[in-house]
Each structure stands twice: as C-alpha cells, then as structure tokens.
C-alpha positions as a Markdown table, in Angstrom:
| # | Residue | x | y | z |
|---|---|---|---|---|
| 1 | Met | 0.0 | 0.0 | 0.0 |
| 2 | Asn | 1.0 | 3.6 | -0.2 |
| 3 | Ala | 2.1 | 5.5 | 2.9 |
| 4 | Ala | 0.1 | 8.6 | 4.1 |
| 5 | Gly | 1.2 | 11.7 | 2.3 |
| 6 | Ser | 2.3 | 10.0 | -0.9 |
| 7 | Leu | -0.7 | 9.8 | -3.2 |
| 8 | Gly | -3.3 | 12.4 | -2.1 |
| 9 | Phe | -6.6 | 12.2 | -0.3 |
| 10 | Ala | -8.4 | 9.8 | -2.6 |
| 11 | Pro | -7.3 | 7.3 | -5.3 |
| 12 | Asp | -6.4 | 9.0 | -8.6 |
| 13 | Phe | -3.4 | 7.5 | -10.3 |
| 14 | Arg | -3.5 | 9.2 | -13.6 |
| 15 | Asp | -0.3 | 11.2 | -12.8 |
| 16 | Phe | 1.6 | 8.3 | -11.3 |
| 17 | Gly | 3.2 | 6.3 | -14.0 |
| 18 | Ser | 5.6 | 4.9 | -11.4 |
| 19 | Leu | 2.8 | 2.6 | -10.3 |
| 20 | Glu | 3.5 | 0.3 | -13.2 |
| 21 | Gly | 3.9 | -3.3 | -11.9 |
| 22 | Leu | 2.5 | -2.4 | -8.5 |
| 23 | Glu | -0.8 | -3.7 | -7.3 |
| 24 | Leu | -2.0 | -1.9 | -4.2 |
| 25 | Gly | -4.0 | -3.7 | -1.6 |
| 26 | Ala | -5.4 | -0.6 | 0.1 |
| 27 | Phe | -5.2 | 3.2 | -0.3 |
| 28 | Val | -3.9 | 5.4 | 2.6 |
| 29 | Thr | -5.0 | 9.0 | 2.5 |
| 30 | Asn | -2.9 | 12.0 | 3.2 |
| 31 | Pro | -3.1 | 13.1 | 6.8 |
| 32 | Phe | -6.2 | 14.9 | 8.0 |
| 33 | Ser | -6.4 | 17.2 | 11.0 |
| 34 | Leu | -9.7 | 18.3 | 12.5 |
| 35 | Arg | -9.2 | 21.8 | 11.3 |
| 36 | Arg | -7.8 | 23.1 | 8.0 |
| 37 | Arg | -4.0 | 23.4 | 7.8 |
| 38 | Leu | -2.3 | 25.7 | 5.4 |
| 39 | Pro | 1.1 | 24.8 | 3.8 |
| 40 | Thr | 4.1 | 26.0 | 5.7 |
| 41 | Ala | 5.2 | 29.5 | 4.6 |
| 42 | Gln | 8.6 | 28.1 | 3.5 |
| 43 | Pro | 8.4 | 24.5 | 2.3 |
| 44 | Glu | 11.7 | 22.8 | 1.9 |
| 45 | Leu | 13.1 | 19.7 | 0.2 |
| 46 | Ile | 16.8 | 19.1 | 1.2 |
| 47 | Glu | 18.7 | 16.2 | -0.3 |
| 48 | Tyr | 21.4 | 14.3 | 1.6 |
| 49 | Pro | 23.3 | 11.1 | 0.6 |
| 50 | Gly | 20.7 | 8.3 | 0.6 |
| 51 | Gly | 17.6 | 10.4 | 0.8 |
| 52 | Phe | 16.0 | 13.8 | 1.5 |
| 53 | Leu | 14.2 | 15.8 | 4.2 |
| 54 | Leu | 10.8 | 17.2 | 3.4 |
| 55 | His | 9.0 | 20.0 | 5.3 |
| 56 | Thr | 5.5 | 20.9 | 4.2 |
| 57 | Gly | 3.4 | 21.7 | 7.2 |
| 58 | Leu | 1.0 | 18.8 | 6.3 |
| 59 | Pro | -1.6 | 21.0 | 4.6 |
| 60 | Asn | -5.1 | 19.6 | 4.4 |
| 61 | Pro | -8.6 | 20.9 | 4.1 |
| 62 | Gly | -9.7 | 19.8 | 7.5 |
| 63 | Phe | -11.6 | 16.6 | 8.4 |
| 64 | Asn | -15.1 | 17.8 | 7.8 |
| 65 | Ala | -14.2 | 19.3 | 4.4 |
| 66 | Gly | -12.4 | 16.1 | 3.7 |
| 67 | Ile | -15.4 | 14.0 | 4.3 |
| 68 | Lys | -17.5 | 16.3 | 2.1 |
| 69 | Asn | -15.0 | 16.3 | -0.7 |
| 70 | Tyr | -13.7 | 12.8 | -0.7 |
| 71 | Ala | -16.2 | 10.3 | 1.0 |
| 72 | Ser | -18.0 | 9.6 | -2.3 |
| 73 | Arg | -14.8 | 8.9 | -4.0 |
| 74 | Trp | -13.7 | 6.6 | -1.2 |
| 75 | Asp | -17.0 | 4.7 | -1.5 |
| 76 | Lys | -16.6 | 4.2 | -5.3 |
| 77 | Ser | -13.0 | 3.2 | -5.1 |
| 78 | Asp | -11.9 | -0.4 | -6.0 |
| 79 | Leu | -9.5 | -0.2 | -3.2 |
| 80 | Pro | -10.4 | -0.2 | 0.5 |
| 81 | Ile | -9.5 | 3.1 | 2.2 |
| 82 | Ile | -7.4 | 3.7 | 5.3 |
| 83 | Val | -7.9 | 7.3 | 6.5 |
| 84 | His | -4.8 | 8.8 | 8.2 |
| 85 | Leu | -5.6 | 11.1 | 11.1 |
| 86 | Met | -3.4 | 13.5 | 12.9 |
| 87 | Ala | -4.1 | 12.2 | 16.4 |
| 88 | Asp | -2.4 | 14.7 | 18.8 |
| 89 | Arg | -5.6 | 15.5 | 20.7 |
| 90 | Pro | -7.6 | 12.5 | 22.0 |
| 91 | Glu | -11.0 | 14.2 | 22.0 |
| 92 | Glu | -10.6 | 15.4 | 18.4 |
| 93 | Thr | -9.4 | 12.0 | 17.3 |
| 94 | Gln | -12.3 | 10.3 | 19.0 |
| 95 | His | -14.7 | 12.5 | 17.1 |
| 96 | Met | -13.0 | 11.8 | 13.7 |
| 97 | Val | -12.9 | 8.1 | 14.3 |
| 98 | Lys | -16.6 | 8.0 | 15.2 |
| 99 | Val | -17.5 | 9.8 | 12.0 |
| 100 | Leu | -15.4 | 7.4 | 9.9 |
| 101 | Glu | -17.2 | 4.4 | 11.4 |
| 102 | Val | -20.2 | 5.1 | 9.2 |
| 103 | Gln | -18.3 | 5.9 | 6.0 |
| 104 | Glu | -18.6 | 3.3 | 3.3 |
| 105 | Asn | -15.4 | 1.5 | 2.2 |
| 106 | Val | -13.2 | 2.9 | 5.0 |
| 107 | Met | -11.5 | -0.2 | 6.4 |
| 108 | Ala | -9.4 | 1.4 | 9.1 |
| 109 | Ala | -8.1 | 4.6 | 10.6 |
| 110 | Glu | -4.3 | 5.1 | 10.8 |
| 111 | Leu | -3.4 | 7.4 | 13.7 |
| 112 | Gly | -0.3 | 9.5 | 13.4 |
| 113 | Phe | 1.2 | 11.6 | 16.3 |
| 114 | Ala | 3.4 | 14.5 | 16.9 |
| 115 | Pro | 7.0 | 13.6 | 17.7 |
| 116 | Leu | 7.8 | 12.8 | 21.3 |
| 117 | Leu | 4.2 | 12.6 | 22.3 |
| 118 | Ala | 3.9 | 10.9 | 25.7 |
| 119 | Asp | 3.0 | 7.2 | 25.8 |
| 120 | Asp | 0.1 | 8.1 | 28.1 |
| 121 | Ile | -1.5 | 10.3 | 25.4 |
| 122 | Leu | -1.3 | 7.5 | 22.9 |
| 123 | Leu | -2.8 | 5.0 | 25.3 |
| 124 | Leu | -5.6 | 7.4 | 26.2 |
| 125 | Thr | -6.3 | 7.9 | 22.5 |
| 126 | Leu | -6.6 | 4.2 | 22.0 |
| 127 | Glu | -9.0 | 3.9 | 24.9 |
| 128 | Met | -11.2 | 6.8 | 23.7 |
| 129 | Cys | -11.3 | 5.6 | 20.0 |
| 130 | Leu | -11.9 | 1.9 | 20.4 |
| 131 | Gly | -15.1 | 0.9 | 18.5 |
| 132 | Glu | -16.1 | -0.6 | 15.3 |
| 133 | Leu | -13.3 | 0.8 | 13.1 |
| 134 | Pro | -9.9 | -1.0 | 13.3 |
| 135 | Leu | -7.1 | 1.3 | 14.5 |
| 136 | Ile | -3.6 | 1.3 | 13.1 |
| 137 | Phe | -1.0 | 3.2 | 15.2 |
| 138 | Ser | 1.7 | 4.9 | 13.2 |
| 139 | Leu | 4.7 | 5.1 | 15.5 |
| 140 | Pro | 8.4 | 6.1 | 15.2 |
| 141 | Val | 10.8 | 3.2 | 15.4 |
| 142 | Glu | 11.6 | 4.1 | 19.0 |
| 143 | Gln | 8.0 | 3.5 | 20.2 |
| 144 | Val | 7.2 | 0.5 | 18.0 |
| 145 | Leu | 9.1 | -1.8 | 20.3 |
| 146 | Ser | 8.6 | 0.0 | 23.6 |
| 147 | Leu | 4.8 | 0.7 | 23.3 |
| 148 | Gly | 3.6 | -1.5 | 20.4 |
| 149 | Ser | 2.8 | -4.6 | 22.5 |
| 150 | Arg | 0.7 | -2.8 | 25.0 |
| 151 | Leu | -1.3 | -1.0 | 22.2 |
| 152 | Ile | -2.0 | -4.3 | 20.6 |
| 153 | Arg | -3.0 | -5.9 | 23.9 |
| 154 | Glu | -5.4 | -3.1 | 24.6 |
| 155 | Gly | -7.2 | -3.2 | 21.2 |
| 156 | Ala | -5.2 | -1.7 | 18.4 |
| 157 | Gln | -5.3 | -3.8 | 15.2 |
| 158 | Ala | -1.8 | -3.1 | 13.9 |
| 159 | Ile | 1.3 | -0.9 | 14.1 |
| 160 | Ser | 2.9 | 0.9 | 11.2 |
| 161 | Ile | 6.2 | 2.7 | 11.1 |
| 162 | Ala | 6.1 | 6.5 | 10.7 |
| 163 | Ala | 8.6 | 8.4 | 8.6 |
| 164 | Pro | 11.4 | 9.4 | 11.0 |
| 165 | Arg | 12.2 | 13.1 | 11.7 |
| 166 | Gly | 15.5 | 14.9 | 11.3 |
| 167 | Ala | 17.0 | 18.3 | 10.8 |
| 168 | Leu | 19.3 | 19.8 | 8.1 |
| 169 | Pro | 20.5 | 23.3 | 7.2 |
| 170 | Asn | 19.0 | 24.8 | 4.0 |
| 171 | Glu | 20.9 | 27.0 | 1.5 |
| 172 | Gln | 20.5 | 30.0 | 3.9 |
| 173 | Ala | 22.1 | 27.9 | 6.7 |
| 174 | Ser | 18.7 | 27.9 | 8.6 |
| 175 | Leu | 18.0 | 24.6 | 10.4 |
| 176 | Ile | 15.0 | 22.9 | 9.0 |
| 177 | Thr | 13.1 | 20.0 | 10.6 |
| 178 | Gly | 11.0 | 17.6 | 8.7 |
| 179 | Arg | 10.3 | 14.0 | 7.7 |
| 180 | Leu | 13.1 | 11.8 | 6.2 |
| 181 | Tyr | 12.8 | 9.7 | 3.1 |
| 182 | Gly | 15.1 | 7.6 | 1.0 |
| 183 | Pro | 16.8 | 4.2 | 0.6 |
| 184 | Ser | 19.2 | 4.9 | 3.5 |
| 185 | Leu | 16.3 | 4.3 | 5.9 |
| 186 | Phe | 15.7 | 0.7 | 4.8 |
| 187 | Pro | 18.2 | -1.2 | 7.0 |
| 188 | Arg | 16.8 | 0.3 | 10.3 |
| 189 | Ala | 13.2 | -0.1 | 9.1 |
| 190 | Leu | 13.8 | -3.8 | 8.3 |
| 191 | Glu | 15.5 | -4.5 | 11.6 |
| 192 | Thr | 12.5 | -2.8 | 13.4 |
| 193 | Val | 10.0 | -5.1 | 11.5 |
| 194 | Tyr | 12.1 | -8.1 | 12.3 |
| 195 | Ser | 12.3 | -7.3 | 16.0 |
| 196 | Ala | 8.6 | -6.4 | 16.1 |
| 197 | Thr | 7.5 | -9.7 | 14.6 |
| 198 | Lys | 9.7 | -11.5 | 17.2 |
| 199 | Leu | 7.5 | -9.9 | 19.8 |
| 200 | Gly | 4.4 | -11.0 | 18.0 |
| 201 | Leu | 3.4 | -7.6 | 16.8 |
| 202 | Pro | 1.2 | -7.2 | 13.7 |
| 203 | Ile | 3.3 | -4.7 | 11.9 |
| 204 | Ile | 3.1 | -2.9 | 8.6 |
| 205 | Gly | 6.6 | -2.3 | 7.3 |
| 206 | Ala | 7.7 | 1.1 | 5.9 |
| 207 | Gly | 10.9 | 3.2 | 5.5 |
| 208 | Gly | 13.2 | 3.3 | 2.5 |
| 209 | Val | 11.3 | 0.7 | 0.5 |
| 210 | Tyr | 12.5 | 1.4 | -3.1 |
| 211 | Ser | 12.3 | -2.0 | -4.8 |
| 212 | Lys | 10.3 | -5.2 | -4.9 |
| 213 | Glu | 13.2 | -6.9 | -3.2 |
| 214 | Asn | 12.9 | -4.4 | -0.3 |
| 215 | Ala | 9.2 | -5.1 | 0.0 |
| 216 | Asn | 9.8 | -8.9 | -0.2 |
| 217 | Ala | 12.4 | -8.7 | 2.5 |
| 218 | Met | 10.0 | -7.0 | 4.9 |
| 219 | Leu | 7.3 | -9.6 | 4.1 |
| 220 | Ser | 9.8 | -12.4 | 4.6 |
| 221 | Val | 10.5 | -11.4 | 8.2 |
| 222 | Gly | 6.8 | -11.2 | 9.0 |
| 223 | Ala | 5.4 | -7.8 | 8.0 |
| 224 | Leu | 1.6 | -7.9 | 7.5 |
| 225 | Ala | 2.0 | -5.4 | 4.6 |
| 226 | Val | 4.4 | -2.9 | 3.2 |
| 227 | Gln | 3.9 | 0.9 | 2.7 |
| 228 | Leu | 5.7 | 2.8 | -0.1 |
| 229 | Asp | 6.3 | 6.5 | 0.2 |
| 230 | Ala | 8.8 | 8.7 | -1.8 |
| 231 | Ala | 9.5 | 5.9 | -4.3 |
| 232 | Leu | 6.1 | 6.6 | -5.7 |
| 233 | Trp | 7.1 | 10.1 | -6.6 |
| 234 | Asn | 9.9 | 9.0 | -8.9 |
| 235 | Pro | 8.7 | 9.0 | -12.5 |
| 236 | Asn | 11.4 | 6.4 | -13.4 |
| 237 | Phe | 10.4 | 4.0 | -10.6 |
| 238 | Asn | 9.1 | 0.7 | -11.8 |
| 239 | Phe | 8.2 | -1.8 | -9.1 |
| 240 | Ser | 8.3 | -4.7 | -11.5 |
| 241 | Ala | 11.9 | -4.1 | -12.5 |
| 242 | Pro | 14.8 | -5.6 | -10.6 |
| 243 | Thr | 17.0 | -3.4 | -8.4 |
| 244 | Pro | 20.0 | -2.2 | -10.4 |
C-alpha cells in the first residue's frame, strides 16, 4: 500500500506512471487534521546522501471538508480506504474516528502523532477511540518496540512505522526539521520489522522501500503489509523491475 502523504486524499493514479507493476491492496489518505491546515510558509526539500528531508506543514482541508470532498470517491474506489488522522488531541481524534465508522469502504483509521508525544497520550487515544473501526497506530521506530505490544493488547489492530524526523541546514544555513525519506532508511526499518515480529506484533513495514526486493524482505520477516512513500514520486520508478 502507499504511505500517508504520498498519493493524495483519494485514489487518482493518472499522474503516477511509477505505479506500473505495483498492485495496491489498500489506499492510505494524506493526513487529516480536524481543522484546516495551510502549507508552511517556507516549504523545503533538502537532499542528503541516501535520501532527503521534506518540510511541508502537512496541509489539508480539515476533516469535515475532507469527508464532504472525498467520501463519495472513497465509496466508489476499487481499493479499501485507510484514512490517516493527525491524532495529537484524543478528544478530536475520537470525534473523527466515530464519523469514519459510518463511512462506506473505509477499512481502518491510521493514527499519526506529533514527535515525542507521551505514551500516556497514545494509550488514552486508543481507549477513547476503540469501537467498530480498526485502528492502526503509526509510530516512530523508538516507540514501535517499547509501546507496540501494549497498544495491541489493549485493542489496536496493527502498528505501522512512521517516517522518521530529522534536521538539516538549508541553503540559507537555517536549520529545517522535517520527515526523512530515501533508501538509506531501509536497514533500520527492516530491523524494526524483524524485532517487532519476534514480539508477535502485527506490523506494517515502511521506511526506505525502493524496490520489490525491499518489500519482499519485509514480508519475509513477518510484516503484514508494506507501505511505499517517496519511491512513488519517482517517474522512473518501476516496481516490477529488478534493483539495479
């Protein structure tokens, strides 16, 4: 499947020739917050050896507008939909999850969190949001192993791996923080999946997956599924081709 933030808010693959040879099992939406978020005033894409840092501000129309604009397209999609929610405030997340429970063709909510959010907030979010809709907790690698088992015991359906955060100077020597993407992330992501499956965690692998071989490696160590992110933005990417 695609990772949140990689293919938009509803399935529309006309501009993504890189999907050749790739059969998605589900579509994950871009992140929704309860209220509208504008793009950051100074978006940045900073390359480094093995990947890049991306800073966007996670713009989105807001949850209610998202339901109005995209719910009918989710319902008509051939793919089941996983809606990604920014879940920093438990009360707001609870409201969004309850609304999604009655949306046709929405198979799960994936909950993403601000960096360094306390474990207690994540556990409270799970308690408040448990219901008919399966919940996937998108966690940084540091929390996958430390908190994942408890989340699953208390009702979460699966854990996914969030894109890690980092910081780099831009051309003006200002320090920019953002999400990290690229093949250099794969070794750590694969080790996290391997360790998580040893603990019996239902985990969706992600991070630096840039080839069919990468995806198969994650599946071979026990991942339930694999998410692709920045590889989908490369017009020359062909998932059916062998790694050079």
